[in-house]
VEXNUBA-936275 format. One record per residue (C-alpha): x, y, z; residue in three letters. Coordinates in nm, 4 decimals, padded with zeros to 6 digits. Last residue first. Example, Ala and Ser with C-alpha at 12.3 -4.5 7.8 and 13.67 -1.06 7.14 Angstrom:
residues 2
+----------+----------+----------+-------+
|       xx |       yy |       zz | lovex |
+----------+----------+----------+-------+
|  01.3670 | -00.1060 |  00.7140 |   SER |
|  01.2300 | -00.4500 |  00.7800 |   ALA |
+----------+----------+----------+-------+
This chain:
residues 412
+----------+----------+----------+-------+
|       xx |       yy |       zz | lovex |
+----------+----------+----------+-------+
|  05.0250 |  00.0687 | -03.6682 |   ARG |
|  05.0846 |  00.1665 | -03.3169 |   VAL |
|  05.1404 |  00.5450 | -03.2877 |   LYS |
|  05.4083 |  00.6613 | -03.0428 |   ARG |
|  05.3033 |  00.9626 | -02.8429 |   ILE |
|  05.5943 |  01.1909 | -02.7870 |   PRO |
|  05.7152 |  01.2327 | -02.4270 |   LYS |
|  05.6769 |  01.5718 | -02.2725 |   ALA |
|  05.3413 |  01.4800 | -02.1047 |   ALA |
|  05.4978 |  01.1789 | -01.9183 |   SER |
|  05.7764 |  01.3990 | -01.8029 |   VAL |
|  05.5397 |  01.6527 | -01.6569 |   GLU |
|  05.3265 |  01.3902 | -01.4908 |   ALA |
|  05.6222 |  01.2387 | -01.3259 |   ALA |
|  05.7253 |  01.5788 | -01.1928 |   ARG |
|  05.3710 |  01.6199 | -01.0483 |   ALA |
|  05.3942 |  01.2821 | -00.8793 |   ALA |
|  05.7285 |  01.3606 | -00.7269 |   VAL |
|  05.6016 |  01.6987 | -00.6096 |   ALA |
|  05.2922 |  01.5696 | -00.4270 |   PRO |
|  04.9653 |  01.7010 | -00.5655 |   VAL |
|  04.8091 |  01.9370 | -00.3190 |   PRO |
|  04.4888 |  01.8407 | -00.1192 |   VAL |
|  04.2100 |  02.1101 | -00.1761 |   THR |
|  03.9934 |  01.9090 | -00.4093 |   LYS |
|  04.0075 |  01.5952 | -00.2025 |   LYS |
|  03.9417 |  01.7859 |  00.1181 |   ARG |
|  03.6152 |  01.9271 | -00.0283 |   ALA |
|  03.4972 |  01.5945 | -00.1370 |   ASP |
|  03.5601 |  01.4493 |  00.2163 |   ALA |
|  03.3671 |  01.7479 |  00.3738 |   TYR |
|  03.0770 |  01.7076 |  00.1347 |   ASN |
|  03.0694 |  01.3351 |  00.2120 |   HIS |
|  03.0679 |  01.4031 |  00.5885 |   TRP |
|  02.7991 |  01.6672 |  00.5747 |   PHE |
|  02.5758 |  01.4295 |  00.3683 |   LEU |
|  02.6162 |  01.1471 |  00.6035 |   VAL |
|  02.5415 |  01.3605 |  00.8965 |   ILE |
|  02.2399 |  01.5222 |  00.7136 |   PRO |
|  02.0915 |  01.1651 |  00.6746 |   SER |
|  02.1151 |  01.0756 |  01.0568 |   ALA |
|  01.9676 |  01.4035 |  01.1770 |   VAL |
|  01.6745 |  01.5221 |  00.9574 |   PHE |
|  01.5466 |  01.2014 |  00.8060 |   VAL |
|  01.6202 |  00.9401 |  01.0829 |   SER |
|  01.5747 |  01.2103 |  01.3469 |   SER |
|  01.2238 |  01.2901 |  01.2170 |   TYR |
|  01.0960 |  00.9491 |  01.3066 |   THR |
|  01.2994 |  00.8975 |  01.6276 |   GLY |
|  01.1639 |  01.2236 |  01.7825 |   ILE |
|  00.8028 |  01.1436 |  01.7268 |   LEU |
|  00.8421 |  00.7766 |  01.7986 |   ILE |
|  01.0561 |  00.8517 |  02.1066 |   GLY |
|  00.8134 |  01.0931 |  02.2664 |   VAL |
|  00.5128 |  00.8644 |  02.2477 |   VAL |
|  00.7377 |  00.5656 |  02.3454 |   LEU |
|  00.8700 |  00.7494 |  02.6444 |   ALA |
|  00.5261 |  00.8406 |  02.7551 |   PHE |
|  00.3964 |  00.5026 |  02.7073 |   ALA |
|  00.6508 |  00.3400 |  02.9404 |   PHE |
|  00.6092 |  00.6164 |  03.2005 |   GLY |
|  00.2227 |  00.5896 |  03.1917 |   HIS |
|  00.2022 |  00.2165 |  03.2052 |   LEU |
|  00.1428 |  00.1652 |  03.5659 |   VAL |
| -00.0748 |  00.4842 |  03.5859 |   PRO |
| -00.3445 |  00.3661 |  03.3499 |   GLY |
| -00.3196 |  00.2527 |  02.9907 |   GLY |
| -00.6081 |  00.4788 |  02.8683 |   PHE |
| -00.4281 |  00.7978 |  02.7412 |   LEU |
| -00.0622 |  00.6700 |  02.7137 |   PHE |
| -00.1650 |  00.3249 |  02.5853 |   LEU |
| -00.3857 |  00.4857 |  02.3288 |   ALA |
| -00.1060 |  00.7199 |  02.2303 |   ILE |
|  00.1159 |  00.4120 |  02.1867 |   VAL |
| -00.1357 |  00.2432 |  01.9446 |   ALA |
| -00.1889 |  00.5558 |  01.7434 |   LEU |
|  00.1954 |  00.6176 |  01.7367 |   PHE |
|  00.2474 |  00.2730 |  01.5982 |   THR |
|  00.0067 |  00.3267 |  01.3135 |   LEU |
|  00.1693 |  00.6639 |  01.2289 |   GLY |
|  00.5165 |  00.5447 |  01.2499 |   SER |
|  00.4646 |  00.2428 |  01.0344 |   THR |
|  00.2154 |  00.4091 |  00.7834 |   MET |
|  00.4146 |  00.7422 |  00.7635 |   VAL |
|  00.7491 |  00.5724 |  00.7213 |   THR |
|  00.6408 |  00.3380 |  00.4552 |   ARG |
|  00.4657 |  00.5938 |  00.2562 |   SER |
|  00.7679 |  00.8270 |  00.2859 |   LEU |
|  01.0208 |  00.5636 |  00.1754 |   THR |
|  01.0424 |  00.6940 | -00.1841 |   GLN |
|  01.0452 |  01.0498 | -00.0651 |   ASN |
|  01.3322 |  00.9787 |  00.1683 |   VAL |
|  01.5224 |  00.8153 | -00.1246 |   SER |
|  01.4724 |  01.1081 | -00.3520 |   ARG |
|  01.5826 |  01.3647 | -00.0869 |   ASN |
|  01.8961 |  01.1524 | -00.0277 |   ILE |
|  01.9711 |  01.1342 | -00.3896 |   LEU |
|  01.9279 |  01.5036 | -00.4461 |   SER |
|  02.1643 |  01.5706 | -00.1489 |   ALA |
|  02.4166 |  01.3093 | -00.2831 |   LEU |
|  02.4384 |  01.4606 | -00.6295 |   SER |
|  02.3491 |  01.2260 | -00.9195 |   GLU |
|  02.6332 |  01.0800 | -01.0996 |   LYS |
|  02.6051 |  00.7347 | -00.9102 |   ASN |
|  02.2670 |  00.6482 | -01.0672 |   ASN |
|  02.1590 |  00.3001 | -01.0151 |   LEU |
|  02.4011 |  00.2023 | -00.7496 |   ARG |
|  02.3476 |  00.5317 | -00.5657 |   ASN |
|  01.9554 |  00.4581 | -00.5744 |   ASN |
|  02.0184 |  00.1205 | -00.4016 |   GLU |
|  02.2537 |  00.2702 | -00.1416 |   ARG |
|  02.0135 |  00.5644 | -00.0678 |   ILE |
|  01.7127 |  00.3025 | -00.0434 |   ARG |
|  01.9261 |  00.1074 |  00.2128 |   ASP |
|  02.0011 |  00.4197 |  00.4133 |   PHE |
|  01.6297 |  00.5085 |  00.4456 |   ILE |
|  01.5426 |  00.1610 |  00.5591 |   VAL |
|  01.8405 |  00.1616 |  00.8053 |   ILE |
|  01.7150 |  00.4729 |  00.9594 |   THR |
|  01.3596 |  00.3407 |  01.0266 |   ASP |
|  01.5213 |  00.0336 |  01.1846 |   ASN |
|  01.7485 |  00.2272 |  01.4031 |   MET |
|  01.4698 |  00.4377 |  01.5288 |   SER |
|  01.2608 |  00.1407 |  01.6240 |   TYR |
|  01.5672 | -00.0412 |  01.7755 |   GLY |
|  01.6502 |  00.2620 |  01.9899 |   VAL |
|  01.2944 |  00.3186 |  02.0888 |   LEU |
|  01.2430 | -00.0350 |  02.2145 |   THR |
|  01.5645 |  00.0074 |  02.4164 |   LEU |
|  01.4079 |  00.3357 |  02.5626 |   LEU |
|  01.0865 |  00.1590 |  02.6209 |   ALA |
|  01.2537 | -00.1184 |  02.8222 |   ALA |
|  01.4363 |  00.1438 |  03.0113 |   ILE |
|  01.1061 |  00.3089 |  03.0874 |   VAL |
|  00.9708 | -00.0242 |  03.2090 |   THR |
|  01.2622 | -00.0526 |  03.4432 |   LEU |
|  01.1828 |  00.2949 |  03.5881 |   THR |
|  01.3115 |  00.6478 |  03.5108 |   ILE |
|  01.0767 |  00.8794 |  03.6932 |   GLU |
|  00.8814 |  01.1775 |  03.5643 |   LYS |
|  00.9527 |  01.5344 |  03.6680 |   GLY |
|  00.8386 |  01.6941 |  03.3405 |   PHE |
|  01.1766 |  01.8449 |  03.2552 |   LEU |
|  01.3626 |  01.5340 |  03.3653 |   SER |
|  01.1466 |  01.2984 |  03.1612 |   PHE |
|  01.2063 |  01.5429 |  02.8700 |   LEU |
|  01.5747 |  01.5165 |  02.9120 |   GLY |
|  01.5436 |  01.1370 |  02.9066 |   ILE |
|  01.3575 |  01.1560 |  02.5874 |   THR |
|  01.5888 |  01.4073 |  02.4348 |   ILE |
|  01.9093 |  01.2127 |  02.5270 |   ILE |
|  01.7548 |  00.8864 |  02.3963 |   THR |
|  01.6490 |  01.0310 |  02.0539 |   ASP |
|  01.9878 |  01.2065 |  02.0088 |   HIS |
|  02.1639 |  00.8841 |  02.1032 |   LEU |
|  01.9811 |  00.7031 |  01.8353 |   CYS |
|  02.0527 |  00.9723 |  01.5727 |   ALA |
|  02.4192 |  00.9486 |  01.6732 |   ILE |
|  02.4123 |  00.5795 |  01.6343 |   VAL |
|  02.2603 |  00.6202 |  01.2851 |   ALA |
|  02.5039 |  00.8768 |  01.1696 |   GLY |
|  02.8006 |  00.6877 |  01.3073 |   VAL |
|  02.6751 |  00.3648 |  01.1253 |   GLY |
|  02.6384 |  00.5518 |  00.7999 |   TYR |
|  02.9747 |  00.7044 |  00.8423 |   ILE |
|  03.1267 |  00.3403 |  00.8710 |   TRP |
|  02.9919 |  00.2542 |  00.5371 |   GLU |
|  02.6981 |  00.0249 |  00.4630 |   PHE |
|  02.6503 | -00.3405 |  00.5802 |   ARG |
|  02.9669 | -00.3780 |  00.7839 |   PHE |
|  02.9380 | -00.0425 |  00.9644 |   TRP |
|  02.5632 | -00.0831 |  00.9945 |   ILE |
|  02.6192 | -00.4100 |  01.2069 |   TYR |
|  02.9072 | -00.2650 |  01.4044 |   VAL |
|  02.7087 |  00.0493 |  01.4995 |   LEU |
|  02.4038 | -00.1724 |  01.5707 |   MET |
|  02.6027 | -00.3686 |  01.8298 |   GLY |
|  02.7525 | -00.0657 |  01.9931 |   ALA |
|  02.4102 |  00.0919 |  02.0358 |   LEU |
|  02.2552 | -00.2296 |  02.1990 |   ALA |
|  02.5777 | -00.2745 |  02.3995 |   LEU |
|  02.5367 |  00.0853 |  02.5428 |   LEU |
|  02.1623 |  00.0560 |  02.6317 |   THR |
|  02.2146 | -00.2848 |  02.7955 |   ALA |
|  02.5224 | -00.1535 |  02.9860 |   ASN |
|  02.3217 |  00.1329 |  03.1259 |   VAL |
|  02.0306 | -00.0820 |  03.2343 |   ALA |
|  02.2759 | -00.3478 |  03.3884 |   GLN |
|  02.4587 | -00.0724 |  03.5855 |   LYS |
|  02.1188 |  00.0615 |  03.7283 |   ARG |
|  01.9916 | -00.2916 |  03.8085 |   LEU |
|  02.3093 | -00.3617 |  03.9911 |   GLU |
|  02.2872 | -00.0426 |  04.2005 |   ASP |
|  01.9292 | -00.0971 |  04.2939 |   GLY |
|  02.0058 | -00.4636 |  04.4024 |   VAL |
|  02.2882 | -00.3397 |  04.6339 |   LYS |
|  02.0733 | -00.0563 |  04.7634 |   PRO |
|  01.7927 | -00.2980 |  04.8697 |   GLY |
|  01.4504 | -00.2895 |  04.6807 |   VAL |
|  01.1211 | -00.2998 |  04.8700 |   ILE |
|  00.8019 | -00.2524 |  04.6587 |   GLN |
|  00.4484 | -00.2396 |  04.7991 |   ILE |
|  00.1944 | -00.2552 |  04.5297 |   ASP |
| -00.1006 | -00.3311 |  04.7525 |   ARG |
| -00.1708 | -00.3473 |  05.1214 |   GLN |
| -00.2180 |  00.0284 |  05.1727 |   ALA |
| -00.6041 |  00.0540 |  05.1411 |   THR |
| -00.7989 |  00.3641 |  05.2045 |   TYR |
| -01.1236 |  00.5002 |  05.3590 |   PRO |
| -01.1114 |  00.2357 |  05.6440 |   ALA |
| -01.3998 | -00.0001 |  05.6549 |   LEU |
| -01.4848 | -00.1760 |  05.9722 |   TYR |
| -01.4661 | -00.5490 |  06.0752 |   CYS |
| -01.6109 | -00.7781 |  06.3504 |   GLU |
| -01.9782 | -00.6631 |  06.3768 |   GLN |
| -02.0267 | -00.6113 |  05.9885 |   ASN |
| -01.8572 | -00.9367 |  05.8990 |   LEU |
| -02.0817 | -01.1223 |  06.1567 |   VAL |
| -02.3829 | -00.9658 |  05.9952 |   THR |
| -02.2460 | -01.0475 |  05.6412 |   LEU |
| -02.1935 | -01.4138 |  05.7544 |   VAL |
| -02.5546 | -01.4417 |  05.8731 |   GLN |
| -02.6907 | -01.2779 |  05.5557 |   PRO |
| -02.4812 | -01.5344 |  05.3484 |   THR |
| -02.1440 | -01.4551 |  05.1868 |   LEU |
| -02.0529 | -01.7987 |  05.0609 |   GLY |
| -01.9426 | -01.6807 |  04.7227 |   SER |
| -01.9446 | -01.2970 |  04.6944 |   ALA |
| -02.2830 | -01.1793 |  04.5899 |   GLY |
| -02.3099 | -00.9002 |  04.8526 |   ARG |
| -01.9738 | -00.7288 |  04.9023 |   LEU |
| -02.1113 | -00.3944 |  04.8170 |   GLN |
| -02.3493 | -00.4179 |  05.1076 |   ASP |
| -02.0583 | -00.3843 |  05.3385 |   PHE |
| -02.0166 | -00.0279 |  05.2328 |   ASN |
| -01.7135 |  00.1831 |  05.1326 |   THR |
| -01.4942 | -00.1128 |  05.0028 |   VAL |
| -01.1614 | -00.0094 |  04.8813 |   VAL |
| -00.9451 | -00.2638 |  04.6949 |   GLY |
| -01.0534 | -00.1594 |  04.3503 |   GLY |
| -01.4119 | -00.3009 |  04.3762 |   LEU |
| -01.2815 | -00.6297 |  04.2196 |   LYS |
| -01.0281 | -00.6412 |  04.5167 |   ASN |
| -01.2998 | -00.6462 |  04.7765 |   ARG |
| -01.4862 | -00.9225 |  04.6001 |   ALA |
| -01.1616 | -01.1258 |  04.6030 |   ALA |
| -01.1159 | -01.0314 |  04.9724 |   LEU |
| -01.4530 | -01.1853 |  05.0524 |   ILE |
| -01.3837 | -01.5041 |  04.8510 |   ASP |
| -01.0488 | -01.5613 |  05.0286 |   SER |
| -01.2119 | -01.5048 |  05.3659 |   ALA |
| -01.4591 | -01.7753 |  05.2683 |   LEU |
| -01.1980 | -02.0049 |  05.1578 |   ALA |
| -00.9978 | -01.9681 |  05.4769 |   ALA |
| -01.3348 | -02.0224 |  05.6668 |   VAL |
| -01.3990 | -02.3385 |  05.4720 |   GLN |
| -01.0500 | -02.4767 |  05.5333 |   VAL |
| -01.0866 | -02.4110 |  05.9047 |   ASP |
| -01.4220 | -02.5941 |  05.8978 |   SER |
| -01.7501 | -02.4020 |  05.9030 |   LEU |
| -02.0581 | -02.4197 |  06.1246 |   GLN |
| -02.2410 | -02.0817 |  06.1153 |   VAL |
| -02.4334 | -02.0662 |  06.4390 |   GLY |
| -02.3490 | -01.7225 |  06.5272 |   ALA |
| -02.1041 | -01.8387 |  06.8010 |   LYS |
| -01.9275 | -02.0474 |  06.5309 |   GLN |
| -01.9048 | -01.7534 |  06.2961 |   LEU |
| -01.7670 | -01.5332 |  06.5840 |   PRO |
| -01.4933 | -01.7990 |  06.6401 |   ASP |
| -01.3627 | -01.8252 |  06.2819 |   ARG |
| -01.4168 | -01.4604 |  06.1678 |   LEU |
| -01.1038 | -01.2988 |  06.2924 |   ARG |
| -00.8525 | -01.5803 |  06.2155 |   GLU |
| -00.9991 | -01.5973 |  05.8603 |   ALA |
| -00.9629 | -01.2102 |  05.8178 |   LEU |
| -00.6044 | -01.2090 |  05.9480 |   GLN |
| -00.5075 | -01.5095 |  05.7177 |   ASP |
| -00.6549 | -01.3564 |  05.4062 |   LYS |
| -00.4946 | -01.0154 |  05.4654 |   THR |
| -00.6701 | -00.7082 |  05.5975 |   ALA |
| -00.6345 | -00.3593 |  05.4834 |   ASN |
| -00.9659 | -00.2883 |  05.3426 |   ASN |
| -01.1329 | -00.5112 |  05.6097 |   LEU |
| -00.9762 | -00.3040 |  05.9020 |   ASP |
| -01.0374 | -00.5437 |  06.1951 |   LEU |
| -01.2319 | -00.4265 |  06.4911 |   LYS |
| -01.1327 | -00.3390 |  06.8472 |   GLY |
| -01.2522 |  00.0254 |  06.8261 |   ASN |
| -00.9108 |  00.1847 |  06.9035 |   GLY |
| -00.7434 |  00.1459 |  06.5698 |   PRO |
| -01.0092 |  00.3216 |  06.3887 |   GLN |
| -00.8302 |  00.4191 |  06.0544 |   GLY |
| -00.7056 |  00.7274 |  05.8853 |   PHE |
| -00.4184 |  00.8611 |  06.0884 |   THR |
| -00.3503 |  00.5552 |  06.3122 |   LYS |
| -00.3904 |  00.3115 |  06.0286 |   ALA |
| -00.1679 |  00.5280 |  05.8021 |   MET |
|  00.1032 |  00.5501 |  06.0688 |   THR |
|  00.0979 |  00.1700 |  06.1205 |   ASP |
|  00.1369 |  00.1045 |  05.7671 |   LEU |
|  00.4095 |  00.3643 |  05.7168 |   VAL |
|  00.6072 |  00.2500 |  06.0227 |   ILE |
|  00.5751 | -00.1183 |  05.9034 |   GLN |
|  00.7338 | -00.0330 |  05.5638 |   ARG |
|  01.0073 |  00.1754 |  05.7376 |   ASN |
|  01.1002 | -00.1267 |  05.9399 |   LYS |
|  01.1259 | -00.3414 |  05.6240 |   ALA |
|  01.3343 | -00.0800 |  05.4641 |   LEU |
|  01.5753 | -00.0518 |  05.7724 |   THR |
|  01.6200 | -00.4306 |  05.7856 |   GLN |
|  01.6939 | -00.4414 |  05.4018 |   ASP |
|  01.9483 | -00.1648 |  05.4372 |   ASN |
|  01.8879 |  00.2047 |  05.3945 |   GLY |
|  01.8232 |  00.4127 |  05.0907 |   GLY |
|  01.5097 |  00.6118 |  04.9905 |   GLU |
|  01.1644 |  00.6179 |  05.1333 |   THR |
|  00.8444 |  00.6398 |  04.9245 |   GLY |
|  00.4805 |  00.7053 |  04.9583 |   ILE |
|  00.2741 |  00.7119 |  04.6406 |   VAL |
| -00.0741 |  00.8355 |  04.6382 |   ILE |
| -00.3779 |  00.6991 |  04.4745 |   GLU |
| -00.7320 |  00.8033 |  04.3766 |   ASN |
| -00.6556 |  00.6542 |  04.0211 |   SER |
| -00.8674 |  00.9146 |  03.8283 |   ALA |
| -00.6847 |  01.2233 |  03.9775 |   SER |
| -00.3580 |  01.1355 |  03.8051 |   SER |
| -00.0520 |  01.3389 |  03.9017 |   GLY |
|  00.1689 |  01.0441 |  03.8311 |   GLN |
|  00.0350 |  00.8875 |  04.1578 |   PHE |
| -00.0144 |  01.1853 |  04.3910 |   SER |
|  00.2821 |  01.2586 |  04.5979 |   GLN |
|  00.4399 |  01.1715 |  04.9325 |   VAL |
|  00.8247 |  01.1453 |  04.9537 |   THR |
|  00.9615 |  01.0379 |  05.2955 |   PRO |
|  01.1205 |  01.2618 |  05.5534 |   ALA |
|  01.4157 |  01.0899 |  05.7093 |   SER |
|  01.4131 |  00.9415 |  06.0692 |   ALA |
|  01.0380 |  00.8619 |  06.0507 |   MET |
|  00.7687 |  00.9415 |  06.2963 |   VAL |
|  00.7007 |  01.3279 |  06.2458 |   SER |
|  00.7727 |  01.2906 |  05.8859 |   THR |
|  00.4965 |  01.0347 |  05.8399 |   LEU |
|  00.2123 |  01.2333 |  05.9895 |   ALA |
|  00.3143 |  01.5565 |  05.8039 |   SER |
|  00.3332 |  01.3741 |  05.4586 |   ARG |
|  00.0097 |  01.1997 |  05.5117 |   VAL |
| -00.1733 |  01.5255 |  05.6122 |   LYS |
| -00.0026 |  01.7082 |  05.3258 |   GLU |
| -00.1454 |  01.4467 |  05.0815 |   VAL |
| -00.4973 |  01.4667 |  05.2458 |   THR |
| -00.4885 |  01.8503 |  05.2300 |   ALA |
| -00.3662 |  01.8500 |  04.8718 |   ALA |
| -00.6737 |  01.6403 |  04.7630 |   ASP |
| -00.6928 |  01.2551 |  04.7920 |   PRO |
| -00.9565 |  01.1557 |  04.5231 |   TYR |
| -01.2145 |  00.9342 |  04.6903 |   SER |
| -01.2016 |  00.5720 |  04.8431 |   ALA |
| -00.8275 |  00.6307 |  04.8804 |   PHE |
| -00.5599 |  00.4082 |  04.7347 |   LYS |
| -00.2110 |  00.3937 |  04.8894 |   VAL |
|  00.0831 |  00.2821 |  04.6809 |   THR |
|  00.4054 |  00.1968 |  04.8658 |   MET |
|  00.7663 |  00.2516 |  04.7812 |   GLU |
|  01.0669 |  00.1376 |  04.9862 |   MET |
|  01.4199 |  00.2042 |  04.8990 |   GLY |
|  01.6729 |  00.1449 |  04.6355 |   GLY |
|  01.7995 |  00.4091 |  04.3712 |   LYS |
|  01.7483 |  00.1934 |  04.0679 |   PHE |
|  01.4411 | -00.0187 |  04.1159 |   GLU |
|  01.2651 |  00.2642 |  04.3285 |   ILE |
|  01.2541 |  00.4833 |  04.0223 |   GLY |
|  01.5236 |  00.7332 |  03.9255 |   LEU |
|  01.4718 |  01.0957 |  03.8794 |   LYS |
|  01.7470 |  01.1798 |  03.6182 |   PRO |
|  02.0672 |  01.3510 |  03.7160 |   GLY |
|  02.1431 |  01.6009 |  03.9948 |   GLY |
|  01.8306 |  01.8042 |  03.9330 |   ASN |
|  02.0063 |  02.1165 |  03.7917 |   MET |
|  02.2261 |  01.9016 |  03.5702 |   ALA |
|  01.9375 |  01.6911 |  03.4323 |   LEU |
|  01.7446 |  02.0166 |  03.3724 |   SER |
|  02.0385 |  02.1557 |  03.1938 |   VAL |
|  02.0689 |  01.8393 |  02.9880 |   LEU |
|  01.7045 |  01.8401 |  02.8990 |   GLY |
|  01.7116 |  02.2067 |  02.7915 |   ALA |
|  02.0301 |  02.1550 |  02.5907 |   VAL |
|  01.8768 |  01.8517 |  02.4074 |   SER |
|  01.5453 |  02.0151 |  02.3320 |   LEU |
|  01.7239 |  02.3396 |  02.1962 |   ILE |
|  01.9766 |  02.1296 |  01.9963 |   LEU |
|  01.6991 |  01.9090 |  01.8455 |   SER |
|  01.4935 |  02.2196 |  01.7478 |   ALA |
|  01.8060 |  02.3718 |  01.5727 |   GLY |
|  01.8655 |  02.0351 |  01.3987 |   ILE |
|  01.5003 |  02.0513 |  01.2921 |   PHE |
|  01.5305 |  02.3867 |  01.1448 |   HIS |
|  01.8691 |  02.3199 |  00.9920 |   TRP |
|  01.7349 |  02.0084 |  00.8090 |   LYS |
|  01.4587 |  02.1939 |  00.6416 |   TRP |
|  01.5851 |  02.2060 |  00.2883 |   ARG |
|  01.6949 |  01.8532 |  00.3475 |   LEU |
|  01.3422 |  01.7303 |  00.3097 |   PHE |
|  01.2966 |  01.8861 | -00.0339 |   ASP |
|  00.9614 |  01.7060 | -00.1087 |   PHE |
|  00.9291 |  01.5388 | -00.4500 |   ASN |
|  00.6295 |  01.2936 | -00.4116 |   THR |
|  00.5879 |  01.0309 | -00.6818 |   GLN |
|  00.3116 |  00.8525 | -00.5132 |   LYS |
|  00.2097 |  00.8965 | -00.1489 |   PHE |
| -00.0149 |  00.6505 |  00.0475 |   LEU |
|  00.1422 |  00.3411 | -00.1108 |   GLU |
| -00.0016 |  00.0018 | -00.0042 |   MET |
+----------+----------+----------+-------+
């Protein structure tokens, strides 16, 4: 399928505009990184404890500040407390602590759980918080009251009942605001529901989900592996293109990929977004995607050069980009539609991954045309200019003079 037929756009005419835009974005991103002391790393890389707390309603600024104040008063170092990716739809906040050994991280986790229960729960009423209870805690709490209420269940059946109740809770997002919402859960008879109402209460939040604890050694190792994976990917692609084309093509492609990566990481810093393992996966995907797009254009340049090596390189590059325009628009356009859907509707967990791909596809598509190709053009123009200005060696010039002075002998 060909969307554009026989187009003749002068892409290289606009190269300086896009190169200038790239320089502005790169400098802005690097300045932001320098001012912030590097990228904002996720819990996987910096080590620490991170807990996601979901509320029954959207936590406003006062709620976030209340959590921050309560935790700061009981913890050795002030934790980070913020809305989850700035999203109001998720009703979630993220509580994080940095550094410390495994014992300290586990202690911080328990301090956060206890402080949240004290601040938003009802710890003095003697009941169990259903929204933050585990299966074993709920089963233990219900066993004797159910027997007193005349509900005869074995230990296995009580455990299964507790599991069904928590499954119904989790289907509601983990936060139940009324016990009647649990009606329909397997085994939840009116008698059981009455006992549940007597023995449990409903806190307006849940903090028993998405708790991550990463030690400093693991975080440091993951950070090194992420950097090595990116550099090895770029090195492998450089070698591949070097052998398939010329070395300058490989250099141009790798510079374009570095350009895409630097701008993407810079935008993460400018928007205050974290670099997580999923973002690293997106960056590696971006590197491969951008490289593939660049190779397609380079391959068409090589084919056209074989067919007509007398054409100027600038004209040949423009013609090659025009010939691959339909493929570029279809591939990048359809991929962009899928990624933008992930960004808009994929939820907070995929937000960083999708943001990296949205930015990467836009930057990677134009870098293949306006960064990688001009590098090849600049180098060949520079090499041709050097050939014209290099003086002929004296010995070679003298030999040419002697050869010109000899009479030409005709062969009969």
